[in-house]
C-alpha positions in Angstrom: 176.2 -130.9 -145.5 172.5 -130.1 -145.7 170.8 -126.8 -144.3 168.2 -127.1 -141.7 164.9 -124.9 -141.9 166.3 -122.5 -139.1 169.5 -121.6 -141.1 171.6 -124.4 -139.3 173.0 -127.5 -140.4 171.2 -130.7 -140.1 174.0 -132.1 -137.8 173.4 -129.0 -135.6 169.7 -129.6 -135.5 170.5 -133.2 -134.5 172.7 -132.3 -131.6 169.9 -129.8 -130.4 167.4 -132.5 -130.6 169.8 -135.0 -128.7 170.3 -132.3 -126.0 166.4 -131.7 -125.8 165.5 -135.4 -125.7 167.5 -135.9 -122.7 166.3 -133.0 -120.8 162.5 -133.0 -120.9 161.9 -133.0 -117.1 159.8 -136.2 -116.7 162.6 -138.7 -115.8 160.7 -141.7 -117.6 160.2 -139.8 -120.9 163.8 -138.5 -120.5 165.1 -141.9 -120.4 163.0 -143.0 -123.4 163.8 -140.1 -125.4 167.5 -139.9 -124.5 167.9 -143.5 -125.3 166.2 -143.0 -128.7 168.2 -140.1 -129.5 171.4 -141.6 -128.6 170.7 -144.5 -130.7 168.9 -143.1 -133.6 169.2 -139.2 -134.1 172.1 -139.5 -136.5 169.8 -141.6 -138.7 167.1 -138.9 -139.0 166.5 -136.9 -142.1 164.8 -133.4 -142.0 161.5 -135.0 -142.0 162.4 -137.3 -139.2 163.9 -134.3 -137.3 160.5 -132.5 -137.8 158.7 -135.6 -136.3 160.9 -135.8 -133.3 160.6 -132.1 -132.9 156.8 -132.3 -132.8 156.8 -134.9 -130.3 159.2 -132.8 -127.9 156.7 -130.1 -128.1 153.9 -132.4 -126.8 153.2 -132.7 -122.9 155.3 -135.1 -121.3 152.3 -137.0 -119.6 150.6 -137.4 -123.1 153.5 -138.7 -124.7 154.0 -141.2 -121.9 150.4 -142.3 -121.9 150.8 -142.7 -125.8 153.8 -145.0 -125.5 152.3 -147.0 -122.9 149.3 -147.5 -125.0 146.9 -145.7 -122.3 145.4 -143.2 -124.6 144.9 -143.1 -128.2 147.5 -141.5 -130.4 146.5 -138.3 -131.9 146.9 -138.8 -136.0 149.4 -135.8 -136.0 151.9 -137.8 -133.9 151.4 -141.2 -135.7 154.9 -141.0 -137.6 157.6 -143.3 -138.4 159.7 -141.6 -135.5 156.8 -142.4 -133.1 156.6 -146.0 -134.2 160.4 -146.2 -133.8 160.1 -145.0 -130.2 157.3 -147.1 -129.3 159.5 -150.1 -130.8 162.3 -149.1 -128.4 159.9 -149.2 -125.5 158.7 -152.6 -126.3 162.1 -154.4 -126.5 162.4 -157.2 -123.9 165.0 -156.6 -121.1 165.7 -152.8 -122.1 168.7 -150.9 -121.1 168.2 -147.2 -120.9 170.6 -144.4 -121.3 171.2 -141.9 -118.5 
């Protein structure tokens, strides 16, 4: 078991991220992040968790616009985790977790 920066385990951090992904407050973003977290959070290392955490701190409207390609993605969020989120959104016939 590895130790996360906040003193907890990486597994605990992943569970916290899963919870936060499902309850952002903007339904469309909740579905996107919640589906991503349910499928992918267990595969994230500490760097991936940091990238997801940073995206969770960004305003919902901005994240949604970046995912839809309506606004340019700031360099600080241009990460492998964002690329995986965008790939999730571009699937054909997507199914979203609730």
